[in-house]
Structure formats: C-alpha cells, structure tokens
N, C-alpha and C positions, 0 to 999 in steps of 0.2 A: 494696221501692223503698227509695230514700234519703231521709233529710229534705229533701235539695236538690232532690227531685223532687217535693215538695208544691206548688211553684208552678206544675206542668204540671197538676195537677188542676183540674177545673171546679169554681165555686160550687155549693156544695150535698152534693160528696161526703161520704162517712163515711171517718172514719181508723181503722186498727186497729194497737196495739201489743201486741207480742209479745216478751216477756222471754225470755232464753236457757234459764232453766229449763223452758220449754215447747215446747223445740225437739224434743220425742221427739211432738209433735203438729204440728211445723211444716207436713209435705205436706198435711195435711187441712186446716189454717187458710188455707193460700194457695191450695187449689183452691177452698175453701167462700166466701172473702172476697176483695175486690180491696182496694188501698192498704193493704197491710202491712208496718208499719215494724219491723223487728228489731232488738231491744235488746241487742245483744251486745257492748257498749262502755257506759262510764260517759257519761251524758248530760251534756253540757255546759249552763252557764245558756245561752248563745245558743241552742243547739239546742233546748233547753225552751221557750225563748221562740218560735222560729219555729212549733214544734207549737202553742203556746197562740194564737198570733195566727191561724194557720189555722183553728183550730176554731172560734174566736171569730169571724172575720170571714168565712171560706168555708164552714165545715164544717157538715155537717148534725148530725154526732153524733160522739161517741169512744167507739172499742170497745177495752176493754184486757182482757189475759188475765191471771189469777191476780196474782203480784206482782214489783214491781221498786220498788226504792228511788228510782229516777227518778220516781216516778209523785208523790212529795211534791213535786216540781219544778214537776209540771203541773196536777194535780187542783184544787188550791184556787183557782186562777187562771183555771177555764173561767168562761166567762159561764153565768148561770143560765138564759139563753134557749136553752143548748145540753144535748143529753143525753149524759151518759155511761152507758155499760151495761157491766157488769162480767161477764167469762166464768170460770166457777169450774170448774176441770177435775176435781178430785177429788170421791170422795163422802164422807159424814159418818163412814163407817167409816175412813176415812184419818185423821180428827182425832187418832187415838193416834200419829200421827206429830207430834213437834214443829214441822217447818218447814209442813206441811201446814195445822195448828193455828194457826201464826202467820198465814199468809195468808188463811184464814176468819175471823181476828179482825180484819184489816186491813180486809177489806171490809166487815165488820159496822161498823166504825170510820166509814169514808166513805159509808155507806147512811145511819147514824144521823145524821150531819152533815147529810142531805140533799144531798149533792154526787154520790151515784150513785143514778139513779133505775131503774135493773133490774138484777138479778142472773140472769145466765142459766146453767144447770148441765148440762154434759156428762152428767152421771148423773142420770136420770129421778126416782128416789125422793128426791134430795137436793131437786130442785126443788118435788116434792110436800110435803115438809116445810116447806121455807122458806114456799110458800105458806100453808099450814095455821097459820105463826107468824107471818101479817100481813106478809110480805114481798112486794112484786112481784117474783116470779120467773118464769122461763119455762125450759124445756128445749130443747137445742139438740143436733141431730146433724150433726156434721161429716162429709162426704164425702171420698172420695179417688179419684184419677185411676185408671180400671180397668186392670189390667195385662193383657196378653196371657196366656191361660191356656197353660200349657207340658206338654207330654206326656214329659218327661224321666223314664226309669225311675231310681227311687232308693229303697234300702233306709235313707237316713238320716233321724236323727228330730232337729229343731231345738229347742232350748229357748232362747225368745224373753223371757224376763223378765229382771229384774236380779238376779244373785246378791247383790248387796249389800242387797237387799230384802226383810226376812223375810216380808212378804207376797206373794213371789213364789214361794214352795213349791220352791226350787229342788232342794233336798235329797232331799225325796220324789219328785221327779221323777225325779232321777239315779236314785235306788233303785229304782224299777219298771222301769228298762232292764234290770236283773238278770233279770227276767221275761220278757222278750220278744226277739225276733229282730230285729236292726238290725246295720247295718255300722259305724255310728259316730255319735256325736251332736255336733251344732254348737254351739258354745255361746262367748258372750264371756265371759271370764274377768277379773273385778275383783278378786275377794278370794284371797287366800293358801289361806285354809280351804277354798275350793271345789277347787281343785287338788289339794291333800291329800286331800280325799274322793275324787276321782275316781282319783287314783294308788293310793291305800290299797286301795279296792273295785274297782279294775281294770276301770274304765268306759272302755269305747272312745270317746273323743273328740277333736275336731278343733277346736283353739280358731281363732276369727275375730276379726276387727276390729272387726264392726260388727252391730245387732241386723239390719239388712237381709241381711247376709250369713249371719247365720245362719239367716234365716227363708227363704231360696230354695232350690231344687232340691233338696227335700226330700220324704219320702214324707208324714208328719206333722210339724205342730208342736205342740208341749206350751207351754201358757199356764195352767197351773193354778193360777191366783193364788186367795190368799183373798179378796184385794179389789185395788184400784189395776189395773184393767184399761182398756189403751188401745186405743180402737175402731178405730183406724187400723193397727195391728198385727194385728188378725183381720181386717179386711178385706183388707188386702195378701196375706195368707197365701190366705185362701180363694178371692180374685182370680184367685190363681195356680193355682189348682185344688190347693192343699194343707191337707186337712183340718186344723183348730185345735182341740185340746182344752182346753177351759176349766174353770175350776173351777165351784163351786155360784153360777151366776148367773143372772138374769132375762133375758138377751140375746137368747135364743130361745123364750122363753115362748109365743108365739103358732106355733111352728113346731114341733109335736111330734116329728117324726123328727130335726131337728138337736138338738132338747134330748135327745133320748133318746140319740143317737150322740157329742155333742159336748160335753155337759155334765154334770159329774160330781155326783153325791149327795152324798159327803164328800171335801172337797177334799185332805185329808192321809191318805187310804186308799190305799196305794201297791197293794194287789192291785185295785182298782178302776181307777186308772190304767192298769195293764197291761192288764186284762179291755178296757178302752175302747178302747187302742191295737189289739189284736187284732179287734175288733168294727169298728173304722173301715176297718181293711184289707178287711175282707171285705164293707163296705157302703160303698165310696167312691164310687161310681156314683150310687147313691141319695142319699149326701149331697151331692154337686154339684149334681145335678139340683134337689134342694129348695133349695139354697142360691142357685140362680138365680131362684128366685121371690123369697127374701127380699132378695136384691139389688136387684130391680128396686124393692120397695116401700120398702126403705131411702132407695134415692136419691130417690125420690117425695116421702117425708117430710121428708127433709132439707131438699131445696129449700123445702118449704112451711114448716117451721119458721124457716129462714133468713130467708125472705122476709117473715114475720111479724116476726121480731126486728128486721129492719133498718127497717120503717114507722115 
C-alpha cells in the first residue's frame, strides 16, 4: 500500500514498514501481514508525519523490519501509548557481517531507550538467546502463497543463494556439480569472480536475471548456506516440487526424512553435496510426500505465531 492509502484504514489497524533491504522476503511479508508500506524511496518529512499521525491517532501498533534511516524520523515521535514491534531477519551468526551487526545494534539502541516493546526474530535460536538475555523477544514464521506443483521434466540444477555473500557457499556448490550428472546450472551472476570460476572449470551454467528464475523449472535447487537462510526461497522451491538441499540447519529437525535427504552434515564438503544430490534424485517422491506434512504444520504454526504477535 502507499502512504496516501493510510486514510482508508480503519481505526485500530496495525501498520508494517518494510525497507528495500528486505525485499528478498517481500512476498512472505506481504502474504503474512496486511497494511505493508514499502520504503523503496527516501521518506520526506511530510510522509514521516503522515505515518506518525496515523499510528498515534488511529493505529494499534507499528511493526518495522530490520533497518532504514527513515526510522529515525518516525520512532522517537510515536506515542508511548502505541506499541512498536521490531522484526529482525538475520541470526546471531550473521553478526560477523558489518551491515547485519549495525542493524542489530540499532535495534538494541531503540529497545534500551524503551521505544521498542518487542523484538521478533525470524530465526528461532536468536529469539531464545534474546529471551535468556532479558529481552521481550518472540519467534515468527513468515508464510508464502503456495504455488501449484509442476511436473516438468528437467535435469537442471538451480543455485539460489547470492554469489557475493561468502555465507552462501557458491563455489563449493559449483564444484560439486563436476561430480554429478546435470544439463546446466541456473545462477544469478553478480561477481566477475564467479563467471571466471565457471569458465575456468568448464561448468555448464545458464545466467538468469532473478533468484526466482534461478529457482523454477529445475530438478534440484542448491541452497547450501553456512548461515543466512531465507525461508521464503526454501518454501517456494519445495512448493513447486523441487527439492532444495540446505546447509547444516535446524529447519527440518522434527522431520527425520527431510533432514536425512535435504540437510548437509558438513556445508563445505563437496563430496557430500554431490552424494546428497544423487540421493535426492533417487528419493524425490519420498521427500515431497514428507514435505506435504511439514508444509501443513508450518502454515498452522505460522498463523499461530503471527496472531499472537499481533495481539
């Protein structure tokens, strides 16, 4: 929605602000919440005042994601009668990255100033750590609209991480392709070093212009991150019937079959990545059947957590 659309909302409506840095989770935020304003432009003082007036006069609460400099124009002027809740996308392992660390520091700043009432974490372990440290913290699961599963036959493999992010393990995944049968891999190329790597090792690659295009119409998708998992991409992949191989993560801990086939023990073991690709192909029907159970429970849990968060 637009800032101009605020006057159409009824009294007591909540408002969500999503900065452009979080557009990688845009679809799941939009599906999980109403009244989302996208901060893909520099907020003017007039626009900031419209948001402040709406929250103070009509809004029940303000929900903000990660960080935008525009928040400094808004947060100090929200009435203490209104709740501000902050959603943190990354996990504590991500604090080794400067930008993530800066965002986390700003959240702590506003919480310590008693401006923010609650911190919601998309990573469960981060919410547990913050709770034990004495913060009011909660866990959120964002859902996304289910896509119709396709039966298209393909022997392509998608790399759906970011090649500029060292936590996304791009070069080990590309290396593993030399050990398996595939027609070509689909990848978004941001780094010249990645193109050089592909050319030097004669990897069959098809460059695409978006993560979604890298994700669709594949046999398997690789998302073998050390950290920085985006749950939206995992759901989109498996909803389309495309198994998605992950790094060492707790996402499927309660589903032994999914953990067995879709989760690596060692993220940087090229041989294990190749072996997992082969096993996924042999057991795809089993994986997708088990995922159906997981998906139902995920949607149920997501709704429960979001409803609790909005109370």
